[in-house]
C-alpha positions in Angstrom: -17.9 8.2 -8.1 -14.4 9.6 -8.8 -14.1 13.3 -8.1 -12.0 14.8 -10.9 -11.9 18.4 -12.0 -12.5 19.3 -15.6 -9.1 20.9 -15.8 -7.4 17.6 -14.8 -5.8 18.9 -11.6 -6.7 17.8 -8.0 -8.9 20.8 -7.5 -11.6 18.8 -5.6 -10.8 17.9 -2.1 -12.9 16.5 0.8 -14.4 19.3 2.7 -12.3 18.4 5.8 -9.2 19.3 3.7 -10.7 22.6 2.4 -11.4 23.6 6.0 -7.7 23.3 6.8 -6.9 25.6 3.8 -9.2 28.3 5.3 -7.3 28.3 8.5 -4.1 29.2 6.6 -5.7 32.0 4.6 -6.2 34.3 7.5 -2.9 33.8 9.1 0.1 36.0 8.2 3.7 35.6 9.1 5.6 38.4 10.8 7.1 39.5 7.4 3.8 39.7 5.4 3.1 43.1 3.9 0.0 44.8 5.3 -1.1 47.4 2.8 -4.0 49.8 3.1 -4.9 50.5 -0.5 -7.8 52.9 -0.8 -10.3 51.0 -2.8 -12.2 54.1 -4.2 -9.0 56.0 -5.1 -7.1 55.5 -8.4 -4.4 52.9 -7.9 -2.0 55.1 -10.0 -2.3 57.9 -7.4 -1.2 55.5 -4.6 1.5 53.4 -6.2 4.1 54.2 -8.9 3.0 51.8 -11.6 6.4 52.1 -13.3 8.1 50.7 -10.2 5.4 48.3 -9.2 7.1 44.9 -9.7 9.1 45.3 -6.5 5.9 46.2 -4.7 4.1 43.0 -5.7 6.8 40.6 -4.5 5.5 37.6 -2.4 6.4 37.2 1.2 8.8 34.3 2.0 5.8 32.4 3.3 4.4 32.4 -0.2 1.3 34.5 0.5 0.1 38.0 -0.3 -2.7 40.1 1.0 -5.8 40.1 -1.1 -5.6 43.8 -1.8 -2.0 43.5 -3.1 -3.1 40.6 -5.4 -6.0 42.7 -6.8 -3.7 45.7 -7.3 -1.4 43.4 -9.3 -4.4 42.3 -11.4 -5.6 45.9 -12.0 -2.0 46.9 -13.0 -2.1 44.3 -15.8 -5.6 45.4 -16.9 -4.2 49.0 -17.1 -1.2 47.8 -19.1 -3.4 46.0 -21.5 -5.7 49.0 -22.0 -8.7 47.3 -20.4 -8.7 50.0 -17.7 -7.4 53.6 -17.6 -5.1 55.0 -15.0 -8.0 56.4 -13.0 -9.2 52.9 -12.2 -9.5 51.8 -8.6 -9.8 48.4 -6.9 -13.5 48.7 -6.4 -14.2 48.9 -10.1 -11.6 46.6 -11.4 -13.1 43.1 -11.1 -14.8 40.8 -8.7 -12.5 38.6 -6.6 -13.9 35.1 -5.6 -11.7 33.4 -3.1 -11.7 29.6 -2.8 -12.4 28.2 -0.4 -14.7 31.1 0.3 -15.5 31.7 4.0 -16.9 34.8 5.8 -14.3 36.6 7.9 -13.8 40.2 9.2 -10.1 40.3 8.2 -8.4 40.5 4.8 -7.1 37.1 3.7 -3.5 36.3 2.8 -3.6 34.2 -0.3 -1.4 31.3 -1.5 -1.2 30.1 -5.1 -4.2 29.2 -7.1 -7.0 30.3 -4.7 -8.7 33.1 -6.6 -11.2 33.3 -9.5 -11.8 36.8 -10.9 -14.8 38.0 -12.8 -14.8 41.0 -15.1 -17.2 42.2 -17.8 -14.3 44.0 -19.7 -11.3 41.6 -19.6 -10.3 39.9 -22.9 -8.5 36.6 -23.5 -5.1 38.1 -24.0 -5.3 40.0 -20.7 -6.8 36.9 -18.9 -3.9 34.7 -20.0 -1.4 37.3 -18.8 -3.1 37.5 -15.4 -3.0 33.7 -15.1 0.7 33.7 -16.0 1.9 36.6 -13.8 -0.5 36.5 -10.8 0.1 33.1 -9.1 -2.9 33.4 -6.8 -5.4 33.6 -9.7 -6.6 30.2 -10.9 -9.2 31.3 -13.3 -10.5 34.4 -15.2 -14.2 34.8 -16.2 -15.8 37.3 -18.4 -19.4 38.3 -17.3 -21.6 40.7 -15.5 -22.1 39.8 -11.8 -25.6 41.5 -12.0 -26.8 38.7 -14.4 -27.6 35.4 -12.7 -26.0 32.3 -14.1 -28.1 29.2 -14.8 -31.6 28.5 -16.2 -35.0 29.3 -14.6 -37.0 26.5 -16.2 -37.5 24.5 -19.4 -39.1 27.5 -21.1 -36.0 29.8 -20.4 -32.6 30.2 -22.1 -29.6 29.6 -19.9 -27.0 32.3 -19.1 -23.4 31.5 -18.4 -20.1 33.4 -18.0 -17.2 32.8 -20.3 -14.1 31.1 -19.0 -11.2 33.0 -20.7 -8.2 31.3 -18.9 -7.4 28.8 -16.2 -9.9 26.8 -14.0 -13.1 28.3 -12.5 -13.9 25.6 -10.0 -14.1 27.1 -6.5 -15.6 26.1 -3.1 -17.7 28.0 -0.6 -17.8 26.9 3.1 -21.2 27.3 4.9 -21.6 26.8 8.6 -24.8 25.0 9.6 -26.2 23.7 12.9 -25.3 20.2 11.5 -21.6 21.0 10.9 -19.6 22.7 8.1 -20.7 22.1 4.6 -18.7 22.8 1.4 -20.2 23.6 -2.0 -18.0 23.3 -5.1 -19.1 25.3 -8.2 -17.9 25.8 -11.7 -18.5 29.5 -11.3 -19.2 30.1 -15.0 -22.3 27.9 -14.7 -23.6 28.3 -11.1 -24.8 31.5 -9.6 -22.5 33.4 -7.2 -23.4 33.4 -3.5 -21.1 35.0 -1.1 -20.9 33.0 2.2 -22.2 34.7 5.3 -21.4 33.9 8.9 -25.1 33.0 9.4 -26.7 31.9 6.2 -30.3 33.1 5.8 -31.1 30.1 3.7 -29.8 27.7 6.3 -31.8 29.5 9.0 -35.0 29.1 7.0 -34.2 25.5 6.4 -33.5 24.9 10.1 -36.9 26.2 11.1 -38.6 24.0 8.4 -36.9 20.9 9.7 -37.3 21.4 13.5 -40.8 19.8 13.5 -39.5 16.5 12.1 -37.2 13.8 13.5 -36.1 12.1 10.3 -38.0 13.8 7.5 -38.1 13.0 3.8 -37.1 16.0 1.7 -37.5 17.0 -1.9 -35.1 19.7 -3.0 -37.0 20.8 -6.1 -34.4 23.2 -7.4 -31.2 22.0 -5.8 -28.6 24.1 -7.6 -25.2 22.8 -6.4 -26.9 20.8 -3.7 -26.3 22.9 -0.6 -29.7 22.7 1.1 -30.3 19.1 0.3 -26.9 18.1 1.7 -27.6 20.1 4.8 -30.8 18.0 5.2 -28.7 14.8 5.0 -26.3 16.2 7.6 -29.4 17.0 9.7 -30.4 13.3 9.7 -33.1 13.3 7.0 -34.4 9.8 6.2 -34.3 10.5 2.5 -33.5 13.5 0.2 -34.3 13.7 -3.4 -32.3 16.3 -5.3 -33.6 17.8 -8.6 -32.6 20.5 -11.0 -33.3 21.1 -14.6 -29.8 22.7 -15.2 -27.3 19.9 -15.9 -24.3 21.7 -14.6 -26.1 22.1 -11.3 -26.6 18.3 -11.1 -22.9 17.7 -12.0 -21.8 19.9 -9.1 -24.4 18.3 -6.8 -22.8 14.9 -7.4 -19.4 16.4 -6.7 -20.6 18.0 -3.5 -22.3 14.9 -2.2 -19.0 13.0 -2.6 -16.9 15.9 -1.1 -19.2 16.1 1.9 -19.0 12.4 2.7 -22.0 11.0 0.8 -20.8 8.4 -1.8 -22.6 8.5 -5.1 -23.6 5.7 -7.4 -24.4 6.7 -11.0 -27.6 5.3 -12.4 -25.9 3.7 -15.4 -29.1 3.5 -17.3 -31.3 5.8 -19.4 -34.0 7.8 -17.6 -34.5 10.7 -15.3 -32.8 9.2 -12.3 -29.2 10.4 -12.6 -27.6 8.9 -9.4 -28.4 7.6 -6.0 -26.8 6.7 -2.7 -27.5 5.9 0.9 -30.6 8.0 1.7 -30.7 10.1 -1.5 -31.6 10.1 -5.2 -30.7 12.7 -7.9 -32.9 13.7 -10.8 -32.7 16.3 -13.6 -36.0 17.6 -14.9 -38.4 20.5 -14.8 -40.0 20.7 -11.3 -43.4 20.8 -12.9 -42.8 17.3 -14.3 -41.6 15.7 -11.1 -45.1 14.6 -10.1 -45.1 12.3 -13.1 -42.0 10.5 -11.9 -42.2 10.5 -8.1 -45.0 8.6 -6.4 -44.2 9.5 -2.8 -45.3 12.3 -0.5 -42.4 14.1 1.1 -42.5 15.8 4.5 -40.8 18.9 3.2 -40.3 20.3 -0.3 -37.7 23.0 -0.8 -37.9 25.7 -3.5 -34.9 27.9 -4.0 -35.1 29.9 -7.2 -33.2 32.9 -8.6 -33.9 36.2 -7.0 -37.0 37.9 -8.4 -38.5 34.7 -10.0 -42.2 34.2 -9.6 -42.5 30.9 -7.6 -46.2 30.3 -8.1 -45.9 27.4 -10.5 -43.1 25.9 -8.5 -45.1 26.0 -5.3 -48.1 24.5 -7.0 -46.0 21.7 -8.5 -44.3 21.0 -5.1 -47.6 21.0 -3.3 -48.6 17.9 -5.2 -45.5 16.1 -3.8 -45.0 17.5 -0.3 -46.9 18.2 3.0 -44.9 21.4 3.6 -43.6 23.6 0.8 -40.7 25.9 1.9 -39.7 28.8 -0.3 -36.1 29.8 0.4 
């Protein structure tokens, strides 16, 4: 399957390449600015906004500290009347670095490696940010407190609005089985900030330790992170499933990016794609029992925060020996 971003650019790379990008993010040259902008204090009290263009200049290495980039974004939002002069970095917008990777230091960003999310920004402001702030690749309008996606076939989906640019981004997760990358069109897939030790991966590791080469059903796979981790762990077979079509689209991309070639089904039906040791479906988890006639060693259920998993567990119990709620 060809990996091509919706925007037409080469945004999707093999994860081995994305890992190299991360190494560069946290390195600064001797001339890079290191600014300590107070995040809870108004930006206008710390920087003269009328003389700010000189302040925002890039280093000769082409990178800028994240806080400087965000200050540049906030200055534009103030110019456009989206924010007043009392605004600070903490209440400006949500920065989503790509590739995203947990680190104790502030990253120094090259071009095109940041997606921002704001519930206030408009299209005019978004287009100006994309034009003037080279590090920003996409601007989304939405509330981070609202989860993106769909719960089940009885629910309405919720998505963010892409105002400008491209919102494809990648998170890198470290697992006991090696680094794993997850691409997401962030307007359609819920935001998860990478952690040094992923609680979900730790739960999965405990569930897999009793098996040598298990068969796994990832009932609500999202962008495919947990199912791909199972493949990297040596699972004999993994079935991916999600009712949300954008989740399936990104699962296929992530399988390819992580080294698992995908063959599209090419025929009508619930089977979307397959490959060596995996299959991909798109349907309500409660209907899976009508399509799958095998008993899996492990069934994974990873739903949105706060969702009652009773029906999911009951449905998965008909298909698996062990049901693991992540």
